[in-house]
Biopython code that builds the backbone (N, CA, C, O; Angstrom):
import numpy as np
from Bio.PDB.StructureBuilder import StructureBuilder

atoms = [
    (1, "MET", "N", (-109.460, 108.908, 2.583)),
    (1, "MET", "CA", (-110.713, 108.367, 3.055)),
    (1, "MET", "C", (-110.842, 108.628, 4.551)),
    (1, "MET", "O", (-109.923, 108.357, 5.324)),
    (2, "GLU", "N", (-111.987, 109.154, 4.940)),
    (2, "GLU", "CA", (-112.274, 109.405, 6.350)),
    (2, "GLU", "C", (-112.859, 108.145, 6.984)),
    (2, "GLU", "O", (-113.639, 107.433, 6.351)),
    (3, "VAL", "N", (-112.484, 107.871, 8.233)),
    (3, "VAL", "CA", (-112.998, 106.716, 8.953)),
    (3, "VAL", "C", (-113.771, 107.203, 10.179)),
    (3, "VAL", "O", (-113.231, 107.923, 11.018)),
    (4, "PHE", "N", (-115.020, 106.808, 10.271)),
    (4, "PHE", "CA", (-115.863, 107.141, 11.407)),
    (4, "PHE", "C", (-116.402, 105.822, 11.960)),
    (4, "PHE", "O", (-117.411, 105.309, 11.477)),
    (5, "GLN", "N", (-115.733, 105.282, 12.962)),
    (5, "GLN", "CA", (-116.006, 103.950, 13.472)),
    (5, "GLN", "C", (-117.383, 103.772, 14.110)),
    (5, "GLN", "O", (-117.984, 102.708, 13.967)),
    (6, "ASN", "N", (-117.895, 104.780, 14.807)),
    (6, "ASN", "CA", (-119.096, 104.590, 15.618)),
    (6, "ASN", "C", (-120.348, 105.281, 15.095)),
    (6, "ASN", "O", (-121.367, 105.280, 15.787)),
    (7, "VAL", "N", (-120.315, 105.858, 13.929)),
    (7, "VAL", "CA", (-121.483, 106.531, 13.381)),
    (7, "VAL", "C", (-122.510, 105.478, 12.962)),
    (7, "VAL", "O", (-122.222, 104.606, 12.143)),
    (8, "ARG", "N", (-123.722, 105.571, 13.541)),
    (8, "ARG", "CA", (-124.783, 104.607, 13.221)),
    (8, "ARG", "C", (-125.844, 105.206, 12.313)),
    (8, "ARG", "O", (-126.461, 104.485, 11.528)),
    (9, "GLU", "N", (-126.069, 106.511, 12.405)),
    (9, "GLU", "CA", (-127.042, 107.199, 11.564)),
    (9, "GLU", "C", (-126.385, 108.437, 10.983)),
    (9, "GLU", "O", (-125.661, 109.157, 11.669)),
    (10, "LEU", "N", (-126.652, 108.671, 9.703)),
    (10, "LEU", "CA", (-126.092, 109.843, 9.040)),
    (10, "LEU", "C", (-127.159, 110.435, 8.131)),
    (10, "LEU", "O", (-127.754, 109.734, 7.312)),
    (11, "TYR", "N", (-127.392, 111.727, 8.285)),
    (11, "TYR", "CA", (-128.370, 112.455, 7.490)),
    (11, "TYR", "C", (-127.646, 113.647, 6.886)),
    (11, "TYR", "O", (-127.164, 114.518, 7.611)),
    (12, "ILE", "N", (-127.568, 113.690, 5.574)),
    (12, "ILE", "CA", (-126.885, 114.781, 4.881)),
    (12, "ILE", "C", (-127.895, 115.445, 3.963)),
    (12, "ILE", "O", (-128.557, 114.776, 3.169)),
    (13, "LYS", "N", (-128.012, 116.757, 4.071)),
    (13, "LYS", "CA", (-129.016, 117.491, 3.301)),
    (13, "LYS", "C", (-128.442, 118.811, 2.805)),
    (13, "LYS", "O", (-127.693, 119.482, 3.514)),
    (14, "ASP", "N", (-128.802, 119.172, 1.581)),
    (14, "ASP", "CA", (-128.523, 120.496, 1.018)),
    (14, "ASP", "C", (-127.052, 120.893, 1.044)),
    (14, "ASP", "O", (-126.704, 121.939, 1.594)),
    (15, "CYS", "N", (-126.194, 120.083, 0.463)),
    (15, "CYS", "CA", (-124.802, 120.491, 0.349)),
    (15, "CYS", "C", (-124.247, 120.046, -1.012)),
    (15, "CYS", "O", (-124.906, 119.312, -1.748)),
    (16, "ASN", "N", (-123.044, 120.495, -1.333)),
    (16, "ASN", "CA", (-122.467, 120.282, -2.661)),
    (16, "ASN", "C", (-121.463, 119.142, -2.714)),
    (16, "ASN", "O", (-120.503, 119.205, -3.482)),
    (17, "LEU", "N", (-121.661, 118.110, -1.921)),
    (17, "LEU", "CA", (-120.760, 116.958, -1.971)),
    (17, "LEU", "C", (-120.818, 116.290, -3.336)),
    (17, "LEU", "O", (-121.890, 116.142, -3.923)),
    (18, "ARG", "N", (-119.655, 115.888, -3.832)),
    (18, "ARG", "CA", (-119.605, 115.142, -5.087)),
    (18, "ARG", "C", (-119.562, 113.641, -4.833)),
    (18, "ARG", "O", (-120.105, 112.860, -5.613)),
    (19, "ASP", "N", (-118.919, 113.240, -3.745)),
    (19, "ASP", "CA", (-118.897, 111.829, -3.372)),
    (19, "ASP", "C", (-118.787, 111.712, -1.859)),
    (19, "ASP", "O", (-118.425, 112.662, -1.166)),
    (20, "LEU", "N", (-119.105, 110.538, -1.374)),
    (20, "LEU", "CA", (-119.009, 110.250, 0.050)),
    (20, "LEU", "C", (-117.910, 109.218, 0.243)),
    (20, "LEU", "O", (-118.181, 108.034, 0.445)),
    (21, "ASP", "N", (-116.688, 109.674, 0.179)),
    (21, "ASP", "CA", (-115.543, 108.780, 0.328)),
    (21, "ASP", "C", (-115.270, 108.593, 1.814)),
    (21, "ASP", "O", (-114.269, 109.075, 2.344)),
    (22, "LEU", "N", (-116.177, 107.884, 2.472)),
    (22, "LEU", "CA", (-116.109, 107.670, 3.909)),
    (22, "LEU", "C", (-116.117, 106.177, 4.198)),
    (22, "LEU", "O", (-116.696, 105.392, 3.447)),
    (23, "HIS", "N", (-115.479, 105.798, 5.277)),
    (23, "HIS", "CA", (-115.549, 104.415, 5.753)),
    (23, "HIS", "C", (-116.397, 104.446, 7.015)),
    (23, "HIS", "O", (-115.990, 104.995, 8.039)),
    (24, "LEU", "N", (-117.591, 103.844, 6.928)),
    (24, "LEU", "CA", (-118.568, 103.904, 8.010)),
    (24, "LEU", "C", (-118.972, 102.481, 8.408)),
    (24, "LEU", "O", (-120.067, 102.041, 8.057)),
    (25, "PRO", "N", (-118.128, 101.762, 9.123)),
    (25, "PRO", "CA", (-118.380, 100.351, 9.392)),
    (25, "PRO", "C", (-119.595, 100.067, 10.273)),
    (25, "PRO", "O", (-120.135, 98.962, 10.220)),
    (26, "SER", "N", (-120.039, 101.024, 11.077)),
    (26, "SER", "CA", (-121.179, 100.808, 11.980)),
    (26, "SER", "C", (-122.468, 101.455, 11.486)),
    (26, "SER", "O", (-123.487, 101.399, 12.174)),
    (27, "LEU", "N", (-122.440, 102.057, 10.321)),
    (27, "LEU", "CA", (-123.591, 102.802, 9.811)),
    (27, "LEU", "C", (-124.787, 101.888, 9.568)),
    (27, "LEU", "O", (-124.679, 100.880, 8.870)),
    (28, "ARG", "N", (-125.942, 102.254, 10.157)),
    (28, "ARG", "CA", (-127.179, 101.488, 9.995)),
    (28, "ARG", "C", (-128.191, 102.217, 9.114)),
    (28, "ARG", "O", (-128.960, 101.587, 8.388)),
    (29, "SER", "N", (-128.185, 103.552, 9.182)),
    (29, "SER", "CA", (-129.179, 104.339, 8.447)),
    (29, "SER", "C", (-128.488, 105.513, 7.758)),
    (29, "SER", "O", (-127.741, 106.262, 8.388)),
    (30, "LEU", "N", (-128.745, 105.664, 6.464)),
    (30, "LEU", "CA", (-128.176, 106.769, 5.691)),
    (30, "LEU", "C", (-129.300, 107.439, 4.921)),
    (30, "LEU", "O", (-130.035, 106.785, 4.182)),
    (31, "ARG", "N", (-129.430, 108.754, 5.098)),
    (31, "ARG", "CA", (-130.434, 109.558, 4.393)),
    (31, "ARG", "C", (-129.726, 110.694, 3.686)),
    (31, "ARG", "O", (-128.992, 111.464, 4.305)),
    (32, "LEU", "N", (-129.948, 110.793, 2.397)),
    (32, "LEU", "CA", (-129.310, 111.811, 1.559)),
    (32, "LEU", "C", (-130.396, 112.597, 0.837)),
    (32, "LEU", "O", (-131.180, 112.022, 0.082)),
    (33, "TRP", "N", (-130.448, 113.925, 1.064)),
    (33, "TRP", "CA", (-131.485, 114.764, 0.471)),
    (33, "TRP", "C", (-130.855, 115.982, -0.191)),
    (33, "TRP", "O", (-129.986, 116.641, 0.380)),
    (34, "ASN", "N", (-131.305, 116.264, -1.389)),
    (34, "ASN", "CA", (-130.933, 117.480, -2.115)),
    (34, "ASN", "C", (-129.420, 117.629, -2.284)),
    (34, "ASN", "O", (-128.861, 118.700, -2.049)),
    (35, "LEU", "N", (-128.781, 116.563, -2.684)),
    (35, "LEU", "CA", (-127.341, 116.595, -2.962)),
    (35, "LEU", "C", (-127.181, 116.578, -4.477)),
    (35, "LEU", "O", (-126.934, 115.529, -5.072)),
    (36, "TYR", "N", (-127.321, 117.725, -5.082)),
    (36, "TYR", "CA", (-127.418, 117.841, -6.536)),
    (36, "TYR", "C", (-126.122, 117.509, -7.265)),
    (36, "TYR", "O", (-126.153, 117.245, -8.467)),
    (37, "GLU", "N", (-125.003, 117.513, -6.587)),
    (37, "GLU", "CA", (-123.718, 117.190, -7.213)),
    (37, "GLU", "C", (-123.230, 115.776, -6.895)),
    (37, "GLU", "O", (-122.234, 115.327, -7.463)),
    (38, "LEU", "N", (-123.906, 115.084, -6.011)),
    (38, "LEU", "CA", (-123.456, 113.759, -5.574)),
    (38, "LEU", "C", (-123.486, 112.760, -6.730)),
    (38, "LEU", "O", (-124.506, 112.582, -7.396)),
    (39, "SER", "N", (-122.341, 112.114, -6.950)),
    (39, "SER", "CA", (-122.268, 111.116, -8.021)),
    (39, "SER", "C", (-121.742, 109.768, -7.540)),
    (39, "SER", "O", (-121.694, 108.818, -8.321)),
    (40, "ALA", "N", (-121.342, 109.664, -6.256)),
    (40, "ALA", "CA", (-120.822, 108.396, -5.742)),
    (40, "ALA", "C", (-121.122, 108.236, -4.258)),
    (40, "ALA", "O", (-121.015, 109.181, -3.476)),
    (41, "LEU", "N", (-121.499, 107.019, -3.894)),
    (41, "LEU", "CA", (-121.743, 106.657, -2.499)),
    (41, "LEU", "C", (-120.514, 105.945, -1.954)),
    (41, "LEU", "O", (-119.623, 105.576, -2.719)),
    (42, "PRO", "N", (-120.454, 105.746, -0.633)),
    (42, "PRO", "CA", (-119.328, 104.966, -0.093)),
    (42, "PRO", "C", (-119.278, 103.593, -0.755)),
    (42, "PRO", "O", (-120.313, 103.015, -1.084)),
    (43, "ARG", "N", (-118.074, 103.080, -0.946)),
    (43, "ARG", "CA", (-117.904, 101.803, -1.642)),
    (43, "ARG", "C", (-118.501, 100.627, -0.879)),
    (43, "ARG", "O", (-119.001, 99.677, -1.480)),
    (44, "GLU", "N", (-118.447, 100.697, 0.433)),
    (44, "GLU", "CA", (-118.930, 99.566, 1.224)),
    (44, "GLU", "C", (-119.720, 100.060, 2.421)),
    (44, "GLU", "O", (-119.276, 100.941, 3.157)),
    (45, "MET", "N", (-120.893, 99.481, 2.603)),
    (45, "MET", "CA", (-121.736, 99.806, 3.750)),
    (45, "MET", "C", (-122.354, 98.496, 4.241)),
    (45, "MET", "O", (-123.562, 98.291, 4.123)),
    (46, "ALA", "N", (-121.536, 97.630, 4.782)),
    (46, "ALA", "CA", (-121.946, 96.274, 5.131)),
    (46, "ALA", "C", (-122.989, 96.220, 6.242)),
    (46, "ALA", "O", (-123.755, 95.258, 6.299)),
    (47, "SER", "N", (-123.047, 97.206, 7.120)),
    (47, "SER", "CA", (-123.991, 97.196, 8.240)),
    (47, "SER", "C", (-125.271, 97.963, 7.948)),
    (47, "SER", "O", (-126.183, 97.975, 8.775)),
    (48, "LEU", "N", (-125.355, 98.597, 6.799)),
    (48, "LEU", "CA", (-126.485, 99.462, 6.474)),
    (48, "LEU", "C", (-127.783, 98.662, 6.365)),
    (48, "LEU", "O", (-127.843, 97.646, 5.673)),
    (49, "SER", "N", (-128.833, 99.143, 7.067)),
    (49, "SER", "CA", (-130.136, 98.490, 6.968)),
    (49, "SER", "C", (-131.183, 99.398, 6.323)),
    (49, "SER", "O", (-132.212, 98.909, 5.859)),
    (50, "GLU", "N", (-130.939, 100.721, 6.286)),
    (50, "GLU", "CA", (-131.886, 101.657, 5.680)),
    (50, "GLU", "C", (-131.129, 102.688, 4.853)),
    (50, "GLU", "O", (-130.151, 103.277, 5.313)),
    (51, "LEU", "N", (-131.599, 102.897, 3.620)),
    (51, "LEU", "CA", (-130.998, 103.894, 2.737)),
    (51, "LEU", "C", (-132.115, 104.672, 2.056)),
    (51, "LEU", "O", (-132.972, 104.093, 1.389)),
    (52, "VAL", "N", (-132.096, 105.997, 2.231)),
    (52, "VAL", "CA", (-133.065, 106.884, 1.591)),
    (52, "VAL", "C", (-132.278, 107.895, 0.772)),
    (52, "VAL", "O", (-131.401, 108.584, 1.292)),
    (53, "ILE", "N", (-132.599, 107.977, -0.512)),
    (53, "ILE", "CA", (-131.918, 108.902, -1.422)),
    (53, "ILE", "C", (-132.990, 109.751, -2.083)),
    (53, "ILE", "O", (-133.896, 109.223, -2.729)),
    (54, "ARG", "N", (-132.891, 111.073, -1.923)),
    (54, "ARG", "CA", (-133.899, 111.978, -2.477)),
    (54, "ARG", "C", (-133.208, 113.163, -3.158)),
    (54, "ARG", "O", (-132.369, 113.836, -2.561)),
    (55, "GLN", "N", (-133.572, 113.397, -4.393)),
    (55, "GLN", "CA", (-133.071, 114.506, -5.196)),
    (55, "GLN", "C", (-131.546, 114.536, -5.271)),
    (55, "GLN", "O", (-130.893, 115.490, -4.847)),
    (56, "CYS", "N", (-131.017, 113.471, -5.818)),
    (56, "CYS", "CA", (-129.593, 113.362, -6.118)),
    (56, "CYS", "C", (-129.487, 112.994, -7.601)),
    (56, "CYS", "O", (-129.173, 111.851, -7.935)),
    (57, "PRO", "N", (-129.746, 113.950, -8.483)),
    (57, "PRO", "CA", (-129.900, 113.643, -9.904)),
    (57, "PRO", "C", (-128.651, 113.125, -10.612)),
    (57, "PRO", "O", (-128.766, 112.484, -11.657)),
    (58, "LYS", "N", (-127.478, 113.384, -10.076)),
    (58, "LYS", "CA", (-126.251, 112.903, -10.728)),
    (58, "LYS", "C", (-125.841, 111.515, -10.249)),
    (58, "LYS", "O", (-124.892, 110.933, -10.774)),
    (59, "LEU", "N", (-126.535, 110.993, -9.277)),
    (59, "LEU", "CA", (-126.226, 109.663, -8.763)),
    (59, "LEU", "C", (-126.775, 108.621, -9.742)),
    (59, "LEU", "O", (-127.971, 108.600, -10.034)),
    (60, "VAL", "N", (-125.898, 107.769, -10.235)),
    (60, "VAL", "CA", (-126.272, 106.807, -11.263)),
    (60, "VAL", "C", (-126.211, 105.375, -10.753)),
    (60, "VAL", "O", (-126.987, 104.528, -11.197)),
    (61, "THR", "N", (-125.297, 105.094, -9.824)),
    (61, "THR", "CA", (-125.129, 103.716, -9.355)),
    (61, "THR", "C", (-125.114, 103.635, -7.838)),
    (61, "THR", "O", (-124.826, 104.608, -7.141)),
    (62, "LEU", "N", (-125.430, 102.459, -7.358)),
    (62, "LEU", "CA", (-125.302, 102.140, -5.937)),
    (62, "LEU", "C", (-123.878, 101.682, -5.687)),
    (62, "LEU", "O", (-123.124, 101.495, -6.643)),
    (63, "PRO", "N", (-123.484, 101.495, -4.436)),
    (63, "PRO", "CA", (-122.117, 101.040, -4.166)),
    (63, "PRO", "C", (-121.821, 99.727, -4.896)),
    (63, "PRO", "O", (-122.713, 98.898, -5.078)),
    (64, "PRO", "N", (-120.571, 99.544, -5.310)),
    (64, "PRO", "CA", (-120.228, 98.334, -6.054)),
    (64, "PRO", "C", (-120.274, 97.062, -5.218)),
    (64, "PRO", "O", (-120.465, 95.971, -5.755)),
    (65, "LEU", "N", (-120.100, 97.195, -3.910)),
    (65, "LEU", "CA", (-120.138, 96.031, -3.032)),
    (65, "LEU", "C", (-121.544, 95.867, -2.467)),
    (65, "LEU", "O", (-122.205, 96.849, -2.127)),
    (66, "ARG", "N", (-121.986, 94.642, -2.372)),
    (66, "ARG", "CA", (-123.330, 94.344, -1.915)),
    (66, "ARG", "C", (-123.552, 94.832, -0.483)),
    (66, "ARG", "O", (-122.632, 94.851, 0.335)),
    (67, "MET", "N", (-124.774, 95.219, -0.207)),
    (67, "MET", "CA", (-125.174, 95.664, 1.124)),
    (67, "MET", "C", (-126.083, 94.574, 1.695)),
    (67, "MET", "O", (-127.303, 94.674, 1.565)),
    (68, "PRO", "N", (-125.528, 93.548, 2.316)),
    (68, "PRO", "CA", (-126.294, 92.359, 2.689)),
    (68, "PRO", "C", (-127.381, 92.589, 3.737)),
    (68, "PRO", "O", (-128.360, 91.843, 3.773)),
    (69, "LYS", "N", (-127.232, 93.593, 4.580)),
    (69, "LYS", "CA", (-128.207, 93.840, 5.646)),
    (69, "LYS", "C", (-129.258, 94.872, 5.259)),
    (69, "LYS", "O", (-130.143, 95.180, 6.058)),
    (70, "LEU", "N", (-129.174, 95.403, 4.061)),
    (70, "LEU", "CA", (-130.112, 96.443, 3.643)),
    (70, "LEU", "C", (-131.521, 95.868, 3.554)),
    (70, "LEU", "O", (-131.789, 94.967, 2.759)),
    (71, "ALA", "N", (-132.421, 96.404, 4.387)),
    (71, "ALA", "CA", (-133.799, 95.927, 4.448)),
    (71, "ALA", "C", (-134.776, 96.931, 3.859)),
    (71, "ALA", "O", (-135.911, 96.580, 3.538)),
    (72, "SER", "N", (-134.339, 98.191, 3.713)),
    (72, "SER", "CA", (-135.230, 99.233, 3.220)),
    (72, "SER", "C", (-134.445, 100.194, 2.324)),
    (72, "SER", "O", (-133.431, 100.758, 2.735)),
    (73, "LEU", "N", (-134.927, 100.367, 1.107)),
    (73, "LEU", "CA", (-134.321, 101.300, 0.157)),
    (73, "LEU", "C", (-135.417, 102.157, -0.444)),
    (73, "LEU", "O", (-136.393, 101.635, -0.983)),
    (74, "ALA", "N", (-135.262, 103.483, -0.353)),
    (74, "ALA", "CA", (-136.195, 104.425, -0.957)),
    (74, "ALA", "C", (-135.396, 105.380, -1.834)),
    (74, "ALA", "O", (-134.413, 105.975, -1.393)),
    (75, "ILE", "N", (-135.830, 105.515, -3.073)),
    (75, "ILE", "CA", (-135.178, 106.414, -4.030)),
    (75, "ILE", "C", (-136.258, 107.323, -4.601)),
    (75, "ILE", "O", (-137.228, 106.841, -5.187)),
    (76, "PHE", "N", (-136.098, 108.636, -4.435)),
    (76, "PHE", "CA", (-137.043, 109.624, -4.933)),
    (76, "PHE", "C", (-136.308, 110.666, -5.777)),
    (76, "PHE", "O", (-135.253, 111.163, -5.381)),
    (77, "ASP", "N", (-136.858, 110.985, -6.912)),
    (77, "ASP", "CA", (-136.372, 112.108, -7.716)),
    (77, "ASP", "C", (-134.896, 111.994, -8.075)),
    (77, "ASP", "O", (-134.162, 112.982, -8.053)),
    (78, "CYS", "N", (-134.477, 110.794, -8.399)),
    (78, "CYS", "CA", (-133.128, 110.493, -8.879)),
    (78, "CYS", "C", (-133.316, 109.723, -10.190)),
    (78, "CYS", "O", (-133.179, 108.500, -10.211)),
    (79, "PRO", "N", (-133.626, 110.424, -11.277)),
    (79, "PRO", "CA", (-134.077, 109.744, -12.490)),
    (79, "PRO", "C", (-133.099, 108.717, -13.061)),
    (79, "PRO", "O", (-133.521, 107.651, -13.509)),
    (80, "GLN", "N", (-131.817, 109.019, -13.051)),
    (80, "GLN", "CA", (-130.854, 108.078, -13.624)),
    (80, "GLN", "C", (-130.765, 106.799, -12.788)),
    (80, "GLN", "O", (-130.812, 105.694, -13.329)),
    (81, "LEU", "N", (-130.637, 106.952, -11.475)),
    (81, "LEU", "CA", (-130.540, 105.794, -10.603)),
    (81, "LEU", "C", (-131.837, 104.995, -10.610)),
    (81, "LEU", "O", (-131.808, 103.766, -10.682)),
    (82, "ALA", "N", (-132.960, 105.672, -10.538)),
    (82, "ALA", "CA", (-134.255, 104.986, -10.530)),
    (82, "ALA", "C", (-134.442, 104.159, -11.800)),
    (82, "ALA", "O", (-134.920, 103.026, -11.737)),
    (83, "ALA", "N", (-134.074, 104.709, -12.931)),
    (83, "ALA", "CA", (-134.221, 103.981, -14.192)),
    (83, "ALA", "C", (-133.383, 102.709, -14.187)),
    (83, "ALA", "O", (-133.794, 101.694, -14.749)),
    (84, "ARG", "N", (-132.232, 102.755, -13.569)),
    (84, "ARG", "CA", (-131.353, 101.578, -13.529)),
    (84, "ARG", "C", (-131.806, 100.557, -12.483)),
    (84, "ARG", "O", (-131.327, 99.424, -12.473)),
    (85, "CYS", "N", (-132.728, 100.958, -11.604)),
    (85, "CYS", "CA", (-133.217, 100.053, -10.560)),
    (85, "CYS", "C", (-134.580, 99.437, -10.872)),
    (85, "CYS", "O", (-134.846, 98.302, -10.477)),
    (86, "VAL", "N", (-135.435, 100.160, -11.567)),
    (86, "VAL", "CA", (-136.811, 99.682, -11.735)),
    (86, "VAL", "C", (-136.971, 98.639, -12.827)),
    (86, "VAL", "O", (-137.785, 97.726, -12.690)),
    (87, "LYS", "N", (-136.234, 98.753, -13.879)),
    (87, "LYS", "CA", (-136.364, 97.779, -14.964)),
    (87, "LYS", "C", (-135.776, 96.444, -14.537)),
    (87, "LYS", "O", (-134.740, 96.394, -13.875)),
    (88, "GLU", "N", (-136.444, 95.363, -14.921)),
    (88, "GLU", "CA", (-135.920, 94.041, -14.573)),
    (88, "GLU", "C", (-134.536, 93.816, -15.143)),
    (88, "GLU", "O", (-133.725, 93.109, -14.545)),
    (89, "GLU", "N", (-134.259, 94.405, -16.285)),
    (89, "GLU", "CA", (-132.929, 94.268, -16.881)),
    (89, "GLU", "C", (-132.007, 95.415, -16.476)),
    (89, "GLU", "O", (-130.898, 95.534, -16.997)),
    (90, "GLY", "N", (-132.464, 96.261, -15.547)),
    (90, "GLY", "CA", (-131.673, 97.402, -15.091)),
    (90, "GLY", "C", (-130.348, 96.994, -14.487)),
    (90, "GLY", "O", (-130.244, 95.966, -13.817)),
    (91, "GLU", "N", (-129.342, 97.807, -14.729)),
    (91, "GLU", "CA", (-127.977, 97.516, -14.301)),
    (91, "GLU", "C", (-127.832, 97.364, -12.789)),
    (91, "GLU", "O", (-126.945, 96.648, -12.325)),
    (92, "GLU", "N", (-128.683, 98.022, -12.025)),
    (92, "GLU", "CA", (-128.589, 97.980, -10.563)),
    (92, "GLU", "C", (-129.525, 96.939, -9.949)),
    (92, "GLU", "O", (-129.477, 96.710, -8.740)),
    (93, "ARG", "N", (-130.352, 96.323, -10.739)),
    (93, "ARG", "CA", (-131.396, 95.427, -10.215)),
    (93, "ARG", "C", (-130.840, 94.276, -9.366)),
    (93, "ARG", "O", (-131.419, 93.934, -8.335)),
    (94, "GLU", "N", (-129.754, 93.698, -9.781)),
    (94, "GLU", "CA", (-129.176, 92.575, -9.034)),
    (94, "GLU", "C", (-128.722, 93.004, -7.641)),
    (94, "GLU", "O", (-128.791, 92.220, -6.694)),
    (95, "LYS", "N", (-128.264, 94.233, -7.515)),
    (95, "LYS", "CA", (-127.792, 94.730, -6.224)),
    (95, "LYS", "C", (-128.921, 94.903, -5.214)),
    (95, "LYS", "O", (-128.682, 94.871, -4.006)),
    (96, "ILE", "N", (-130.162, 95.088, -5.704)),
    (96, "ILE", "CA", (-131.270, 95.389, -4.797)),
    (96, "ILE", "C", (-132.319, 94.281, -4.737)),
    (96, "ILE", "O", (-133.303, 94.408, -4.009)),
    (97, "ALA", "N", (-132.130, 93.217, -5.474)),
    (97, "ALA", "CA", (-133.139, 92.152, -5.547)),
    (97, "ALA", "C", (-133.438, 91.526, -4.181)),
    (97, "ALA", "O", (-134.545, 91.027, -3.977)),
    (98, "HIS", "N", (-132.501, 91.536, -3.255)),
    (98, "HIS", "CA", (-132.675, 90.911, -1.943)),
    (98, "HIS", "C", (-133.366, 91.808, -0.912)),
    (98, "HIS", "O", (-133.660, 91.353, 0.193)),
    (99, "ILE", "N", (-133.625, 93.062, -1.250)),
    (99, "ILE", "CA", (-134.152, 94.035, -0.286)),
    (99, "ILE", "C", (-135.670, 93.872, -0.163)),
    (99, "ILE", "O", (-136.381, 93.982, -1.162)),
    (100, "PRO", "N", (-136.178, 93.610, 1.058)),
    (100, "PRO", "CA", (-137.619, 93.375, 1.216)),
    (100, "PRO", "C", (-138.497, 94.618, 1.017)),
    (100, "PRO", "O", (-139.623, 94.499, 0.534)),
    (101, "HIS", "N", (-138.005, 95.794, 1.376)),
    (101, "HIS", "CA", (-138.822, 97.008, 1.273)),
    (101, "HIS", "C", (-138.185, 97.991, 0.295)),
    (101, "HIS", "O", (-137.217, 98.677, 0.625)),
    (102, "LEU", "N", (-138.744, 98.047, -0.914)),
    (102, "LEU", "CA", (-138.238, 98.930, -1.952)),
    (102, "LEU", "C", (-139.304, 99.960, -2.304)),
    (102, "LEU", "O", (-140.476, 99.624, -2.473)),
    (103, "LEU", "N", (-138.890, 101.198, -2.410)),
    (103, "LEU", "CA", (-139.765, 102.255, -2.892)),
    (103, "LEU", "C", (-138.935, 103.104, -3.846)),
    (103, "LEU", "O", (-137.997, 103.788, -3.434)),
    (104, "ILE", "N", (-139.289, 103.051, -5.110)),
    (104, "ILE", "CA", (-138.510, 103.779, -6.118)),
    (104, "ILE", "C", (-139.482, 104.609, -6.939)),
    (104, "ILE", "O", (-140.392, 104.076, -7.574)),
    (105, "ARG", "N", (-139.277, 105.922, -6.918)),
    (105, "ARG", "CA", (-140.106, 106.833, -7.690)),
    (105, "ARG", "C", (-139.204, 107.631, -8.617)),
    (105, "ARG", "O", (-138.270, 108.294, -8.166)),
    (106, "ARG", "N", (-139.477, 107.569, -9.883)),
    (106, "ARG", "CA", (-138.634, 108.220, -10.883)),
    (106, "ARG", "C", (-138.750, 109.730, -10.900)),
    (106, "ARG", "O", (-137.744, 110.424, -11.053)),
    (107, "GLU", "N", (-139.954, 110.251, -10.747)),
    (107, "GLU", "CA", (-140.159, 111.698, -10.893)),
    (107, "GLU", "C", (-140.785, 112.290, -9.652)),
    (107, "GLU", "O", (-141.389, 111.589, -8.840)),
    (108, "GLY", "N", (-140.627, 113.613, -9.518)),
    (108, "GLY", "CA", (-141.171, 114.320, -8.374)),
    (108, "GLY", "C", (-142.653, 114.519, -8.410)),
    (108, "GLY", "O", (-143.219, 115.108, -7.489)),
]
sb = StructureBuilder()
sb.init_structure("model")
sb.init_model(0)
sb.init_chain("A")
sb.init_seg("    ")
for serial, (resi, resn, name, xyz) in enumerate(atoms, 1):
    if name == "N":
        sb.init_residue(resn, " ", resi, " ")
    sb.init_atom(name, np.array(xyz, "f"), 0.0, 1.0, " ", f" {name:<3s}", serial, name[0])
structure = sb.get_structure()
């Protein structure tokens, strides 16, 4: 696991990452675009306040640990994850119920 103590914003686009096994204790904003192989996010992002996920079709779940400071979540073109977030009985719904600004779009 890589540790990046002072990273506050991270934008990753157009690469073949399968997972983000990183420890980012100061991360406030994470944007992930066109990561077609990504299937796992960092396990814990306690300081995160903004998360944008776009075109990550293999991503199915959010981190297992709650993100208490997350105020904004946008999910675009991630059909599996979106389906698990939008339904009231969706498996991920409890993890995001506290987020004031949600934007989830299933299809492009």
